[in-house]
C-alpha positions in Angstrom: 29.1 -6.5 30.9 28.1 -4.6 34.1 30.8 -3.6 36.6 29.4 -2.4 39.8 31.3 0.8 40.8 30.3 0.4 44.5 31.5 -3.2 44.9 34.9 -2.1 46.3 33.3 -0.3 49.2 30.3 -2.6 49.9 30.1 -4.1 53.4 27.4 -6.6 54.4 25.2 -5.6 57.3 22.5 -8.0 58.5 19.0 -6.7 58.0 17.3 -8.9 60.5 18.9 -8.8 64.0 16.7 -11.7 65.2 18.1 -14.1 62.5 20.9 -16.5 63.2 24.4 -15.0 63.3 26.9 -15.9 60.7 29.1 -17.3 63.5 26.4 -19.5 64.8 25.7 -21.0 61.3 29.4 -21.4 60.5 29.9 -23.1 63.9 27.1 -25.5 63.1 28.4 -26.3 59.6 31.8 -27.1 61.0 30.3 -29.9 63.1 29.0 -31.7 60.0 30.9 -34.7 58.6 33.2 -33.8 55.7 33.2 -30.1 56.5 35.8 -28.1 54.6 36.0 -24.5 53.5 34.9 -23.9 50.0 37.9 -23.5 47.8 38.3 -20.2 45.8 40.0 -20.9 42.5 41.8 -17.9 40.9 41.1 -17.3 37.2 43.9 -14.9 36.2 43.4 -15.3 32.5 39.8 -14.3 32.8 40.6 -11.4 35.1 43.2 -10.2 32.5 40.8 -10.5 29.6 38.2 -8.4 31.6 40.9 -5.9 32.6 40.2 -6.4 36.3 42.4 -7.4 39.2 41.0 -10.8 40.2 38.3 -13.3 39.4 37.8 -16.1 41.9 35.6 -19.1 41.3 33.8 -20.4 44.4 33.9 -24.1 43.8 30.7 -25.6 45.3 31.0 -28.9 43.3 31.9 -31.0 46.3 30.4 -29.4 49.3 30.1 -32.0 52.1 30.7 -34.7 49.4 27.6 -33.5 47.5 27.7 -31.7 44.2 25.9 -28.5 45.3 25.6 -25.8 47.9 22.1 -26.9 48.9 23.4 -28.8 51.9 24.2 -25.5 53.6 20.6 -24.3 53.7 19.1 -27.8 54.0 21.3 -28.8 57.0 20.7 -25.5 58.9 17.0 -25.5 58.2 16.6 -29.1 59.2 18.7 -28.7 62.3 16.7 -25.7 63.4 13.3 -27.2 62.7 14.0 -30.5 64.4 15.6 -28.8 67.4 12.5 -26.5 67.7 10.2 -29.5 67.4 12.1 -31.3 70.2 12.3 -28.1 72.3 16.1 -28.2 72.3 18.7 -25.4 72.0 20.7 -24.8 68.8 23.8 -25.8 70.7 22.9 -29.5 70.8 25.0 -32.0 68.9 23.8 -33.8 65.8 24.0 -37.1 67.8 21.9 -35.7 70.7 19.4 -34.1 68.3 19.1 -37.4 66.4 18.4 -39.3 69.7 15.7 -36.8 70.6 14.2 -36.9 67.1 14.0 -40.7 67.1 12.3 -40.7 70.5 9.7 -38.3 69.1 9.5 -40.4 65.9 10.2 -37.3 63.8 10.7 -37.9 60.0 11.7 -35.5 57.3 9.5 -35.0 54.3 10.2 -32.8 51.3 9.8 -32.5 47.5 12.6 -31.9 45.1 13.9 -31.9 41.6 17.3 -32.9 42.7 19.9 -31.5 45.1 17.6 -30.1 47.8 16.1 -33.5 48.3 19.4 -35.2 48.4 20.7 -32.7 51.0 17.6 -33.2 53.2 18.1 -36.9 52.9 21.7 -36.5 54.0 20.6 -34.6 57.1 18.1 -37.5 57.9 21.1 -39.8 57.5 23.2 -37.7 59.9 20.3 -37.7 62.4 19.5 -41.3 61.8 15.8 -40.5 61.2 13.5 -41.5 58.4 12.9 -39.3 55.4 10.4 -39.3 52.5 11.4 -37.4 49.4 8.8 -36.7 46.7 10.2 -36.4 43.2 8.6 -35.6 39.8 8.1 -38.4 37.3 10.3 -36.5 34.8 13.3 -36.8 37.0 16.0 -39.2 35.6 16.4 -42.5 37.3 20.1 -41.6 37.8 19.1 -38.6 39.9 16.5 -40.6 41.8 19.2 -43.1 42.5 21.5 -40.5 43.9 18.8 -39.3 46.3 17.9 -42.9 47.2 21.6 -43.6 48.0 21.2 -41.3 51.0 18.6 -43.7 52.5 15.2 -42.0 52.2 12.0 -43.4 50.8 11.7 -41.8 47.3 8.2 -41.4 46.0 7.7 -40.5 42.3 4.6 -38.3 41.6 3.0 -36.9 38.5 4.3 -33.4 37.8 
């Protein structure tokens, strides 16, 4: 096991000042339906067995009622891309953005092996715009069904 001796003093500093601020992204995520902070679950037995003060498990199993953290990146990327395509600021509401996207007949298209596609499909649902999700033929029908349950057209391809 590797224990990082500098972990106690590490502080995050953004490397790209032109990128979105953490506050801006967090403010956006708080506007999404089913937003809730990710729970941190203490694991005191594990911490004791490792002879360290604390171990916390970040539980991403139900982020925005989806079983993965992918919705964080997919929602922000989709919001930014659609807003840019519509020429709108990143302060616009999902409802207003959806209205503008529908007027411009915007649709979302992506490929996936699972959670990413479902997250993009969820954003399409929030915006009430069409989505096409390409999935590989080896994907289980159960996973395809979970993606399809969000409302997109799911297209199975070789590979």
